[in-house]
C-alpha positions as CSV (number, residue, x, y, z in Angstrom):
1,M,14.5,6.9,-16.0
2,S,13.4,5.3,-12.7
3,S,12.7,7.7,-10.0
4,P,13.8,7.2,-6.5
5,K,11.6,5.0,-4.2
6,E,9.8,7.0,-2.1
7,E,10.1,6.1,1.6
8,A,6.8,5.3,3.8
9,V,5.6,7.9,5.7
10,S,4.7,6.7,9.4
11,P,1.5,7.6,10.8
12,S,3.2,7.8,14.3
13,P,6.7,8.5,15.2
14,G,8.9,6.4,17.2
15,P,10.9,3.2,17.4
16,A,10.7,1.0,14.5
17,S,8.4,-2.1,15.2
18,P,9.0,-6.1,14.1
19,G,9.1,-6.8,10.4
20,I,7.6,-9.6,8.2
21,G,9.9,-12.4,8.7
22,T,8.8,-16.0,9.6
23,E,11.1,-16.8,12.0
24,S,8.9,-15.6,14.9
25,L,5.8,-17.4,13.0
26,L,3.5,-18.7,15.7
27,P,1.4,-22.1,15.1
28,G,-2.3,-22.2,14.8
29,T,-2.4,-23.9,18.8
30,H,-1.3,-20.6,20.1
31,W,-4.3,-18.5,19.9
32,G,-6.2,-21.4,21.9
33,Q,-3.8,-20.7,24.8
34,Q,-4.8,-17.0,24.6
35,E,-7.1,-15.3,26.9
36,L,-9.5,-13.6,24.7
37,S,-11.3,-10.6,25.4
38,D,-15.2,-9.7,24.8
39,S,-14.8,-7.0,22.6
40,D,-15.6,-9.1,19.7
41,G,-18.9,-8.3,18.6
42,D,-19.3,-10.9,16.5
43,S,-21.9,-8.4,-17.2
44,T,-21.1,-8.5,-20.0
45,L,-18.8,-11.0,-20.3
46,G,-16.6,-11.3,-23.5
47,S,-16.8,-14.0,-26.2
48,D,-14.0,-13.6,-28.3
49,A,-13.0,-16.7,-29.8
50,E,-9.3,-16.0,-29.9
51,S,-8.9,-15.2,-26.8
52,S,-8.1,-17.2,-23.9
53,T,-11.5,-15.8,-22.5
54,A,-14.0,-18.5,-21.2
55,S,-18.0,-18.7,-21.9
56,I,-20.2,-18.8,-19.1
57,T,-21.0,-22.6,-18.8
58,S,-22.2,-25.0,-15.9
59,S,-18.2,-25.8,-15.5
60,I,-16.9,-22.2,-14.5
61,L,-20.5,-22.0,-12.2
62,K,-19.5,-25.2,-10.6
63,Y,-17.6,-23.5,-7.6
64,R,-15.4,-25.0,-4.8
65,I,-16.8,-25.1,-1.6
66,I,-15.0,-25.2,1.5
67,N,-16.8,-25.4,4.9
68,G,-19.4,-23.3,3.4
69,R,-17.8,-21.0,1.4
70,T,-17.7,-20.9,-2.6
71,Y,-14.5,-20.5,-4.6
72,H,-13.8,-19.9,-8.1
73,S,-14.2,-23.1,-10.4
74,E,-10.8,-25.2,-11.5
75,S,-12.6,-25.5,-14.8
76,V,-11.2,-21.8,-15.1
77,T,-7.8,-21.7,-13.9
78,D,-5.4,-24.7,-12.4
79,G,-4.4,-21.7,-9.5
80,E,-5.6,-21.6,-6.2
81,Y,-7.2,-17.8,-5.6
82,W,-7.0,-17.6,-1.6
83,A,-10.2,-15.5,-1.4
84,P,-13.7,-16.8,-1.4
85,N,-16.1,-15.5,-4.3
86,D,-19.5,-15.9,-2.6
87,E,-21.8,-12.7,-1.8
88,K,-19.7,-12.1,1.5
89,Q,-16.5,-11.6,0.4
90,N,-17.8,-9.5,-2.8
91,E,-18.8,-6.9,0.0
92,V,-15.2,-6.9,1.1
93,L,-13.7,-6.4,-2.0
94,D,-16.7,-3.1,-2.8
95,I,-15.3,-1.9,0.7
96,F,-11.9,-2.0,-0.7
97,H,-12.5,-0.1,-4.1
98,H,-14.1,2.3,-1.9
99,Y,-10.9,2.9,0.5
100,A,-8.4,2.6,-2.5
101,T,-10.6,5.8,-3.8
102,L,-10.3,7.4,-0.8
103,L,-6.6,6.9,-0.2
104,F,-5.9,8.4,-3.7
105,D,-8.3,11.6,-2.7
106,G,-11.3,10.3,-5.6
107,E,-8.4,9.6,-8.2
108,L,-8.8,5.8,-10.0
109,H,-5.1,6.2,-10.9
110,T,-2.0,8.1,-10.0
111,A,0.0,7.3,-13.3
112,P,0.0,10.0,-15.6
113,I,-2.3,8.6,-18.5
114,T,-3.7,10.1,-21.1
115,N,-6.8,12.5,-20.6
116,D,-8.4,10.7,-23.7
117,P,-7.6,6.7,-23.3
118,K,-9.0,4.8,-25.7
119,N,-8.4,1.2,-24.8
120,V,-8.2,0.1,-20.9
121,I,-7.7,-3.4,-19.1
122,D,-8.4,-3.8,-15.7
123,I,-6.7,-7.0,-14.5
124,G,-8.0,-9.3,-11.6
125,T,-11.4,-6.5,-11.4
126,G,-13.7,-8.7,-8.6
127,T,-16.7,-7.0,-8.4
128,G,-15.7,-4.8,-11.5
129,L,-16.3,-1.3,-9.4
130,W,-13.0,0.4,-10.5
131,A,-13.8,-0.5,-14.4
132,I,-17.4,0.7,-14.2
133,D,-15.9,3.7,-12.3
134,F,-13.2,4.5,-15.2
135,A,-15.8,3.5,-18.0
136,D,-17.7,6.8,-16.3
137,K,-14.9,9.2,-15.9
138,F,-14.1,7.9,-20.0
139,P,-17.2,7.3,-21.6
140,K,-15.3,7.3,-25.0
141,C,-13.1,4.8,-23.9
142,N,-13.1,0.7,-24.5
143,V,-13.1,-1.1,-20.7
144,I,-12.3,-4.6,-20.2
145,G,-12.3,-6.5,-16.4
146,T,-10.9,-9.8,-16.2
147,D,-11.4,-11.9,-13.7
148,I,-11.6,-15.9,-12.8
149,S,-15.0,-15.7,-11.3
150,P,-18.2,-14.1,-13.1
151,I,-19.0,-11.9,-9.9
152,Q,-19.4,-8.5,-11.9
153,P,-23.1,-6.9,-12.5
154,S,-24.9,-7.2,-15.4
155,W,-26.1,-3.2,-15.7
156,V,-22.6,-1.4,-16.5
157,P,-21.8,1.5,-18.6
158,P,-22.4,0.3,-22.3
159,N,-18.3,1.0,-23.0
160,V,-17.6,-2.2,-20.4
161,T,-17.0,-5.4,-21.0
162,F,-16.4,-8.1,-18.6
163,E,-14.4,-11.4,-19.4
164,I,-13.4,-14.6,-17.6
165,D,-9.7,-14.9,-17.9
166,D,-6.5,-16.2,-15.8
167,Y,-4.1,-13.4,-16.2
168,T,-1.3,-16.1,-15.0
169,K,-1.6,-18.1,-18.0
170,E,-0.4,-16.5,-21.8
171,W,-2.3,-13.8,-22.8
172,T,-4.2,-14.2,-26.1
173,F,-5.8,-11.2,-27.1
174,K,-5.5,-10.5,-30.7
175,E,-2.2,-9.2,-32.1
176,N,-3.3,-5.6,-32.6
177,T,-4.5,-5.3,-29.2
178,Q,-2.8,-2.4,-28.1
179,F,-3.7,-0.8,-24.5
180,D,-3.4,2.7,-23.1
181,Y,-3.7,1.8,-19.7
182,I,-3.1,-1.6,-17.9
183,H,-4.0,-1.8,-14.0
184,F,-3.5,-4.1,-11.5
185,R,-4.8,-3.9,-7.5
186,W,-4.7,-5.9,-4.7
187,L,-3.3,-9.7,-6.5
188,N,-0.6,-10.4,-4.2
189,G,-0.7,-14.0,-3.6
190,T,-2.4,-14.9,-7.1
191,S,1.2,-15.0,-9.4
192,K,4.0,-17.4,-9.5
193,D,6.0,-15.4,-11.8
194,W,5.4,-11.6,-11.7
195,A,8.0,-10.9,-14.0
196,E,6.6,-12.9,-16.6
197,V,3.0,-11.1,-16.0
198,Y,4.5,-7.5,-16.4
199,K,6.2,-9.3,-20.1
200,Q,3.1,-10.2,-20.8
201,A,1.7,-6.6,-20.2
202,Y,4.5,-5.3,-22.3
203,R,3.4,-7.3,-25.0
204,Y,-0.1,-5.3,-25.1
205,C,0.8,-2.1,-23.8
206,K,0.5,0.8,-26.7
207,P,4.0,2.4,-27.2
208,G,3.7,5.5,-24.7
209,G,0.9,3.7,-22.9
210,W,0.7,3.0,-18.8
211,I,1.1,0.2,-16.5
212,E,0.2,0.6,-13.1
213,H,0.0,-2.0,-9.9
214,M,-0.8,-0.9,-6.2
215,D,-0.4,-4.1,-3.6
216,T,0.6,-4.7,-0.1
217,S,2.4,-7.5,1.6
218,A,0.0,-7.7,4.7
219,A,2.9,-6.9,7.1
220,C,1.5,-4.8,10.0
221,Y,3.9,-2.3,11.8
222,S,3.7,0.0,14.9
223,D,6.0,3.1,15.4
224,D,5.2,3.4,19.2
225,G,5.7,-0.1,20.4
226,S,1.8,-0.8,20.9
227,V,2.1,-4.0,18.9
228,S,4.9,-7.1,19.5
229,E,5.7,-10.3,17.5
230,K,3.2,-12.0,19.3
231,N,0.3,-9.9,18.4
232,A,-2.6,-11.2,15.8
233,V,-2.1,-8.3,13.7
234,V,1.9,-8.7,13.1
235,Q,1.1,-12.7,12.9
236,W,-1.2,-11.9,10.1
237,G,1.6,-11.1,7.4
238,K,4.0,-13.7,8.6
239,V,1.5,-16.3,8.0
240,W,0.4,-15.0,4.9
241,Q,4.4,-14.8,4.0
242,E,5.0,-18.5,4.8
243,A,1.8,-19.8,3.1
244,G,3.3,-17.9,0.0
245,K,6.3,-19.6,0.1
246,R,4.4,-22.8,0.6
247,I,2.2,-22.4,-2.8
248,G,4.8,-20.8,-4.6
249,R,2.6,-17.6,-5.0
250,P,4.7,-14.6,-3.1
251,F,2.8,-12.1,-0.8
252,D,6.0,-10.2,0.0
253,L,5.7,-8.4,-2.9
254,L,6.9,-5.4,-1.5
255,E,9.8,-6.9,0.6
256,Q,11.1,-8.6,-2.7
257,N,10.8,-5.4,-4.8
258,L,8.8,-7.8,-7.4
259,M,6.5,-5.1,-8.9
260,E,9.5,-2.6,-9.8
261,D,12.1,-5.1,-11.0
262,G,9.6,-7.1,-13.1
263,M,8.3,-4.1,-14.9
264,K,12.1,-2.9,-15.4
265,A,12.9,-6.3,-16.6
266,A,10.0,-6.3,-19.0
267,G,11.5,-3.3,-20.6
268,F,8.9,-0.3,-18.8
269,T,10.9,3.1,-18.6
270,N,10.1,6.3,-16.4
271,I,9.1,3.6,-13.2
272,V,7.4,5.3,-10.3
273,S,7.3,3.9,-6.8
274,K,5.3,5.1,-3.8
275,D,4.5,3.8,-0.6
276,Y,1.6,4.8,1.9
277,A,1.5,4.0,5.4
278,V,-2.1,3.6,6.4
279,P,-3.5,2.5,10.0
280,V,-5.7,-0.7,10.3
281,S,-8.0,0.9,12.7
282,P,-9.5,4.2,13.4
283,W,-6.4,5.5,15.8
284,H,-4.7,8.1,14.4
285,E,-6.0,11.4,14.9
286,D,-5.4,13.1,11.3
287,P,-9.2,13.1,10.0
288,K,-8.1,11.6,6.6
289,Q,-6.1,8.8,8.2
290,K,-8.8,8.2,11.0
291,E,-11.4,7.7,8.3
292,L,-8.9,5.2,6.4
293,G,-8.1,3.3,9.6
294,L,-11.8,3.2,9.8
295,F,-12.4,1.9,6.5
296,F,-9.6,-0.7,7.1
297,Q,-10.9,-1.6,9.8
298,V,-14.3,-2.6,8.5
299,L,-12.7,-4.3,5.6
300,W,-10.9,-6.7,7.9
301,L,-13.8,-7.4,10.4
302,E,-16.3,-8.1,7.4
303,D,-15.4,-11.7,6.4
304,I,-11.9,-12.6,8.5
305,E,-12.9,-16.4,8.5
306,G,-13.7,-16.3,5.0
307,V,-10.3,-14.9,4.2
308,I,-8.5,-17.2,6.1
309,Q,-10.4,-20.3,5.8
310,H,-8.7,-21.8,2.8
311,T,-4.9,-20.6,3.4
312,F,-4.8,-20.8,6.9
313,G,-6.9,-23.9,7.2
314,N,-5.7,-26.3,3.7
315,V,-2.2,-24.4,3.2
316,M,-1.0,-24.1,6.9
317,G,-2.8,-26.9,8.3
318,W,-5.0,-24.9,11.0
319,T,-8.2,-26.5,12.7
320,Q,-11.3,-24.9,12.5
321,E,-11.0,-24.2,15.9
322,E,-7.7,-22.4,15.7
323,L,-9.2,-20.3,13.0
324,K,-11.5,-19.5,15.2
325,N,-9.5,-18.2,18.0
326,Y,-7.0,-16.5,16.0
327,A,-10.0,-14.4,14.2
328,H,-11.1,-13.5,17.5
329,Q,-7.9,-12.5,18.7
330,L,-7.7,-10.5,15.7
331,R,-11.1,-8.9,16.0
332,S,-10.4,-8.1,19.7
333,E,-6.9,-6.1,19.0
334,L,-8.7,-4.3,15.4
335,K,-11.0,-2.9,18.4
336,N,-8.3,-2.0,20.4
337,P,-7.7,2.0,20.6
338,K,-4.4,1.4,22.8
339,I,-2.5,-0.4,20.1
340,H,-1.4,1.7,16.7
341,P,-1.0,-0.8,13.9
342,Y,-0.3,0.6,10.4
343,T,0.1,-1.2,6.8
344,I,1.8,-0.1,3.8
345,W,0.6,0.2,0.2
346,R,2.9,0.3,-2.7
347,V,2.0,2.2,-6.0
348,V,4.3,1.1,-8.8
349,Y,3.9,2.6,-12.5
350,G,5.9,2.8,-15.5
351,Q,5.7,3.7,-19.1
352,K,6.0,1.6,-22.4
353,P,8.7,3.6,-24.5
354,L,7.3,5.5,-27.6
355,D,9.7,3.8,-30.0
356,A,8.8,0.3,-28.7
């Protein structure tokens, strides 16, 4: 039986803030008209021939280059992932792993998985830190991490395998492959059809096994009126949402309930959904919320230009000057203690019926 979705607990009580609707989306030219403040301080890889895993070849390592930043090879997938895969962006992924671990008080999952999992897969593993930590915690568990870029370390626990694979295409693991736990995290804007992705996951999930997905819509809110529609932190989510519509890969997973509805349609039961309201800068008085805000601020400030280069530039048509102006304004707001924005992370997990 599905449990009711828990309401997000706002970090600061007060009037509701603007939502993520794109009716008030500002063009890139807007940011050049603003008065800027001075606060800106400017693996082990699998080779199963029966899977869709590609071997490490020169074609896979032939990355796309956009304004000096590298992106995944088009030989791996015909999709366009919005983030770079170079060292600077990989540092962002590492910071995010520690941020998510802090959010869950050191736990790597919230789903009530077995204490003795045998086979686990981390979809879109990135730099592989979650898979590595999970393998360390469960040394008898076979852990697979998949991604479209070979950016994972080679020195890893013996029970970890990294594979180059595009999860948005048909999953072609061996028919007898059964995972005790299937993990997704921060993959918004990467799939055209989440319902189909969850169907694929259901196919390879062990009866009684679990699926878990953590994601965000990129929208920012404030409960005390300290941000408005014209703030860069609010426009952030609006631009991503509009870009997602243009490329057919939604960033508004939360607003459309794509995770909950998709898992249910795939056949998963015992579905639980929980929202976490988290500051995006260290303005909160609560020690844990303040630390989470600091982590998120660093996460955001580390590589704003790299994150928006492809989507805001190639998809939305912003110029390099507009990207620079927007990034400057966003940095200024994130460093301003007088504004109190927060974002929502949602975790949804479900179980494959024992009799399936």
